[in-house]
C-alpha positions as CSV (number, residue, x, y, z in Angstrom):
1,M,-1.5,-4.9,-36.4
2,P,-0.3,-1.4,-35.5
3,P,3.4,-0.8,-34.7
4,R,4.4,-1.3,-31.1
5,H,4.7,2.4,-30.5
6,Q,1.0,2.8,-31.6
7,A,-0.4,-0.1,-29.6
8,D,-3.8,0.2,-27.9
9,V,-2.5,-0.2,-24.4
10,P,-5.8,-0.2,-22.6
11,G,-7.2,-2.7,-25.0
12,L,-4.1,-4.9,-24.6
13,V,-4.5,-4.8,-20.8
14,E,-8.1,-5.8,-21.0
15,R,-7.5,-8.6,-23.4
16,A,-4.6,-9.8,-21.2
17,R,-6.9,-9.8,-18.1
18,A,-9.3,-11.9,-20.1
19,G,-6.6,-14.5,-20.6
20,E,-5.6,-13.8,-24.2
21,A,-2.0,-15.1,-24.5
22,R,-1.2,-12.9,-27.5
23,A,-2.0,-9.8,-25.5
24,V,0.2,-10.9,-22.6
25,A,3.0,-11.6,-25.1
26,R,2.6,-8.2,-26.6
27,L,2.7,-6.4,-23.3
28,I,5.8,-8.3,-22.2
29,S,7.5,-7.4,-25.5
30,L,6.7,-3.7,-25.0
31,V,8.4,-4.1,-21.6
32,E,11.5,-5.9,-22.9
33,D,11.9,-3.5,-25.8
34,E,11.8,-0.4,-23.5
35,S,8.9,0.9,-25.6
36,P,8.0,4.6,-25.5
37,L,4.6,3.2,-24.2
38,L,6.3,1.7,-21.1
39,R,4.9,4.3,-18.8
40,Q,1.4,3.9,-20.2
41,V,1.7,0.1,-19.8
42,T,2.8,0.2,-16.2
43,A,0.1,2.8,-15.3
44,A,-2.6,0.6,-16.9
45,L,-1.4,-2.5,-15.1
46,A,-1.0,-1.0,-11.7
47,P,-4.6,-1.3,-10.5
48,H,-4.7,-5.0,-11.3
49,T,-1.5,-6.1,-9.6
50,G,-0.5,-7.4,-6.2
51,R,-2.6,-10.6,-6.2
52,A,-0.2,-13.2,-7.6
53,Q,2.1,-15.2,-5.4
54,V,5.7,-14.8,-6.9
55,L,8.1,-17.7,-6.6
56,G,11.7,-17.3,-7.4
57,L,13.6,-20.5,-8.3
58,T,17.3,-20.4,-8.4
59,G,20.4,-22.7,-8.2
60,A,23.6,-23.5,-10.0
61,P,23.6,-24.9,-13.5
62,G,22.8,-28.6,-13.7
63,V,20.6,-28.9,-10.6
64,G,17.4,-29.4,-12.6
65,K,15.8,-25.9,-12.4
66,S,13.7,-26.3,-15.6
67,T,12.7,-29.8,-14.8
68,T,11.6,-28.8,-11.4
69,T,9.7,-25.8,-12.7
70,N,7.9,-28.0,-15.2
71,A,6.9,-30.5,-12.4
72,L,6.0,-27.6,-10.1
73,V,3.7,-26.1,-12.7
74,R,2.0,-29.5,-13.1
75,E,1.4,-29.7,-9.3
76,L,0.0,-26.1,-9.2
77,R,-2.3,-26.8,-12.1
78,A,-3.6,-29.9,-10.3
79,A,-4.6,-27.5,-7.5
80,G,-6.5,-25.4,-10.0
81,K,-4.1,-22.4,-10.1
82,R,-3.3,-20.3,-13.1
83,V,0.4,-20.2,-13.5
84,G,2.8,-17.9,-15.3
85,V,6.5,-18.8,-15.9
86,L,9.3,-16.4,-16.7
87,A,12.4,-18.4,-17.6
88,V,15.4,-16.1,-17.8
89,D,18.0,-17.5,-20.2
90,P,21.5,-16.4,-21.2
91,S,21.5,-14.0,-24.2
92,S,22.6,-14.8,-27.7
93,P,25.8,-12.7,-28.4
94,F,24.4,-12.1,-31.9
95,S,20.7,-11.3,-31.5
96,G,20.5,-10.5,-27.8
97,G,17.6,-13.0,-27.6
98,A,17.1,-15.9,-25.1
99,L,19.7,-18.6,-25.9
100,L,18.3,-21.7,-24.4
101,G,14.6,-21.3,-24.7
102,D,13.2,-23.0,-21.6
103,R,9.8,-23.3,-23.3
104,I,11.3,-26.3,-25.2
105,R,11.8,-28.0,-21.9
106,M,8.3,-27.3,-20.7
107,Q,6.3,-28.6,-23.6
108,D,4.0,-30.6,-21.2
109,H,2.0,-27.4,-20.7
110,A,2.1,-26.0,-24.2
111,G,-1.6,-26.6,-24.8
112,D,-2.8,-25.5,-21.4
113,P,-4.6,-22.0,-21.7
114,D,-4.0,-21.5,-17.9
115,V,-0.3,-21.7,-18.2
116,Y,1.8,-18.9,-19.8
117,I,5.5,-19.6,-20.3
118,R,7.9,-16.9,-21.5
119,S,11.7,-17.1,-22.1
120,M,13.4,-13.8,-21.4
121,A,17.0,-12.9,-22.3
122,S,19.2,-11.7,-19.5
123,R,20.9,-9.4,-22.0
124,G,24.1,-9.3,-20.0
125,H,22.5,-8.6,-16.7
126,L,24.6,-10.4,-14.1
127,G,22.0,-10.8,-11.3
128,G,20.5,-13.9,-12.8
129,L,17.5,-11.9,-14.0
130,A,16.7,-9.7,-17.0
131,W,16.3,-6.0,-16.1
132,S,12.7,-6.1,-17.3
133,T,11.7,-9.1,-15.2
134,P,9.8,-7.1,-12.5
135,Q,7.7,-5.5,-15.1
136,A,7.0,-8.8,-16.8
137,V,5.9,-10.2,-13.4
138,R,3.5,-7.3,-13.2
139,V,2.0,-8.2,-16.6
140,L,1.4,-11.8,-15.6
141,D,0.0,-10.7,-12.2
142,A,-2.5,-8.4,-13.9
143,A,-3.3,-11.1,-16.4
144,G,-4.8,-13.2,-13.6
145,C,-2.0,-15.6,-12.8
146,D,-2.4,-17.0,-9.3
147,V,1.3,-17.9,-9.2
148,V,4.2,-16.5,-11.1
149,V,7.4,-18.6,-11.2
150,V,10.6,-16.8,-12.1
151,E,13.4,-19.2,-13.0
152,T,16.8,-17.5,-13.0
153,V,19.5,-17.9,-15.6
154,G,21.7,-20.3,-13.6
155,V,24.9,-18.3,-13.4
156,G,25.9,-19.5,-9.9
157,Q,27.1,-17.0,-7.4
158,S,25.3,-13.9,-8.7
159,E,21.8,-15.4,-8.4
160,V,20.9,-13.8,-5.1
161,E,19.1,-11.0,-6.9
162,V,16.0,-13.1,-7.3
163,A,15.3,-12.9,-3.5
164,G,14.5,-9.2,-4.0
165,L,11.9,-10.0,-6.6
166,A,10.1,-13.0,-5.1
167,D,7.7,-13.5,-2.2
168,T,9.2,-17.0,-1.7
169,T,12.7,-18.0,-3.0
170,L,13.3,-21.7,-3.7
171,V,17.0,-22.7,-3.8
172,L,17.8,-25.9,-5.6
173,L,20.9,-28.1,-4.9
174,A,21.8,-31.5,-6.1
175,P,24.2,-34.2,-4.9
176,G,27.6,-34.6,-6.5
177,M,28.1,-31.0,-7.5
178,G,30.1,-29.6,-4.6
179,D,26.9,-27.9,-3.2
180,G,28.2,-27.7,0.3
181,I,30.9,-25.3,-0.8
182,Q,28.6,-23.6,-3.2
183,A,26.0,-23.0,-0.5
184,A,28.6,-21.3,1.7
185,K,30.1,-19.2,-1.1
186,A,26.9,-18.1,-2.9
187,G,25.1,-16.5,0.0
188,I,22.1,-18.8,-0.5
189,L,21.7,-19.2,3.3
190,E,20.5,-15.6,3.3
191,V,18.2,-15.7,0.3
192,G,16.5,-19.2,0.6
193,D,13.1,-19.6,2.0
194,V,12.7,-23.2,1.0
195,Y,15.6,-25.5,0.0
196,V,15.2,-28.2,-2.5
197,V,17.6,-31.2,-2.8
198,N,16.7,-32.3,-6.3
199,K,17.9,-35.6,-7.9
200,A,17.4,-37.1,-4.4
201,D,17.6,-40.6,-5.9
202,R,21.3,-40.2,-6.4
203,D,24.0,-41.0,-3.9
204,G,24.9,-38.2,-1.6
205,A,21.5,-36.6,-1.4
206,D,21.2,-37.3,2.4
207,Q,24.7,-35.7,2.9
208,V,23.7,-32.6,1.0
209,R,20.6,-32.4,3.3
210,R,22.7,-32.8,6.4
211,D,25.2,-30.1,5.2
212,L,22.3,-27.7,4.6
213,R,20.8,-28.4,8.0
214,S,24.1,-27.6,9.7
215,M,24.7,-24.4,7.7
216,I,21.1,-23.2,8.3
217,A,21.5,-23.8,12.0
218,L,24.6,-21.6,12.0
219,A,23.0,-18.9,9.9
220,D,22.2,-15.6,11.7
221,R,18.4,-15.7,11.6
222,P,15.9,-14.2,14.1
223,D,14.7,-16.7,16.8
224,D,11.1,-15.9,15.9
225,G,11.7,-15.9,12.2
226,W,11.1,-18.4,9.4
227,K,13.0,-21.6,9.6
228,P,13.6,-22.8,6.0
229,P,12.6,-26.4,5.4
230,I,14.6,-28.8,3.2
231,V,12.5,-30.8,0.7
232,K,13.9,-33.8,-1.2
233,T,12.6,-34.1,-4.8
234,V,13.1,-36.2,-7.9
235,A,11.6,-33.7,-10.3
236,Q,12.0,-35.9,-13.4
237,A,9.7,-38.5,-11.7
238,G,7.5,-35.9,-10.0
239,E,8.5,-37.1,-6.6
240,G,8.4,-34.7,-3.6
241,L,6.6,-31.9,-5.5
242,A,3.4,-32.2,-3.4
243,E,5.5,-31.7,-0.3
244,L,7.3,-28.7,-1.9
245,V,4.0,-27.0,-2.7
246,V,2.9,-27.5,0.9
247,E,6.0,-25.8,2.2
248,V,5.6,-23.0,-0.3
249,D,2.0,-22.4,0.8
250,R,3.1,-22.6,4.5
251,H,5.7,-19.9,3.9
252,H,3.2,-17.7,2.1
253,A,0.8,-18.0,5.0
254,W,3.6,-17.1,7.4
255,L,4.5,-14.0,5.3
256,K,0.9,-12.8,5.4
257,Q,0.5,-13.6,9.1
258,T,3.7,-11.7,10.2
259,G,3.3,-8.8,7.8
260,E,6.5,-9.8,6.0
261,L,4.7,-10.1,2.7
262,R,3.8,-6.4,2.7
263,A,7.3,-5.6,3.9
264,R,9.0,-7.6,1.1
265,R,6.7,-6.1,-1.6
266,T,7.3,-2.6,-0.3
267,R,11.1,-3.2,-0.4
268,R,10.7,-4.5,-4.0
269,A,8.7,-1.4,-5.0
270,R,11.2,0.9,-3.3
271,A,14.1,-0.7,-5.3
272,E,12.2,-0.4,-8.5
273,V,11.3,3.3,-7.9
274,E,14.9,4.0,-7.0
275,A,16.2,2.2,-10.1
276,I,13.9,4.2,-12.4
277,A,14.9,7.5,-10.8
278,L,18.6,6.7,-11.1
279,A,18.2,5.7,-14.7
280,S,16.4,9.0,-15.4
281,L,19.1,10.9,-13.6
282,R,21.8,9.2,-15.7
283,R,20.0,10.1,-18.9
284,S,19.7,13.7,-17.6
285,W,23.4,14.1,-17.1
286,G,24.2,12.4,-20.4
287,D,24.4,15.8,-22.0
288,W,27.4,16.6,-19.8
289,S,29.2,13.3,-20.4
290,D,31.4,14.5,-23.3
291,G,31.4,18.3,-22.8
292,G,30.1,21.1,-20.7
293,D,26.7,22.5,-20.2
294,R,25.3,25.6,-21.8
295,S,26.4,27.8,-18.9
296,G,30.0,27.0,-19.5
297,H,30.5,24.7,-16.5
298,G,32.7,21.6,-16.9
299,G,31.2,18.3,-18.2
300,L,31.6,14.9,-16.6
301,D,34.9,14.2,-18.4
302,E,36.3,17.5,-17.2
303,L,35.2,16.9,-13.6
304,A,36.7,13.4,-13.8
305,A,40.0,14.8,-15.0
306,A,40.0,17.3,-12.1
307,V,39.5,14.5,-9.6
308,A,42.3,12.4,-11.2
309,A,44.6,15.5,-11.0
310,G,43.8,16.0,-7.3
311,E,42.3,19.4,-8.1
312,T,39.0,18.4,-6.4
313,D,37.5,15.4,-4.6
314,P,34.9,13.0,-6.1
315,W,32.2,14.2,-3.6
316,A,32.6,17.8,-4.7
317,A,32.7,16.8,-8.3
318,A,29.5,14.8,-7.9
319,D,27.8,17.8,-6.2
320,R,28.8,20.0,-9.1
321,L,27.4,17.5,-11.6
322,L,24.1,17.3,-9.8
323,E,23.9,21.1,-9.6
324,Q,24.3,21.2,-13.4
325,V,21.6,18.6,-13.9
326,R,19.1,20.4,-11.7
327,A,19.8,23.8,-13.3
């Protein structure tokens, strides 16, 4: 097998589109490793994307995200859909790899060729996702997955980022975990398209549902907009998953009917383009971070010192830095 920087990208993409799991894994690894071939990979994938339904699944630790994902995949497969799962885990402080490995908790689907499950390390990213998650979604989309489920890392109040990646965001809560307060603090009233009260066989599930209803009613949503449903599930027993899939499909139909699906995907692409451009800009001014440029102008440290001393303002310093980068 050739080194990753010498990979046959067109061949990998064709094999991934044919359903070869090893080719899919290789492409995602190229994305995660920021391979020099990343531009070539994304260019080759672009004509084959935009078909998959992307579901984001988020919630505080302990609400049963992985168990729900496992049960949701089973329900989707029963409907004949090919499913990809990106389970974003905390990173090992030693290797940087995924620490929990959600694939261990989804062994029910290990032998199914129409299910692809990948654990991805967040690598310190605080938004509940790995930085490379959007590109990994693109790989699974191009590989023919009908549905891509992105399960976030479970860090609590910084999980709202998944809403910018998904077509439909599922927010999980469970009784006995202070979820009423959590819902108000975490901003999930703004990001949730479907709410799931998991572990609904426990005491307090009805109270969580009532609290959610009250808070959704108070939320500032358009009168003609989507009204998020609340679904009770017991994922461990597979209860309520059929209803959950119905609500997910109903939301997807609403997105297409109203044009919101295209709007969301355009916003997603805009954020991705902006992030790439900003990263490129940061690399460009890296030459000035410790010293000056070749024309003798001050570097970033010198400009920062001037701002701290009151000799210039940060806007003027930023303009000067940009002028140096463009020169």
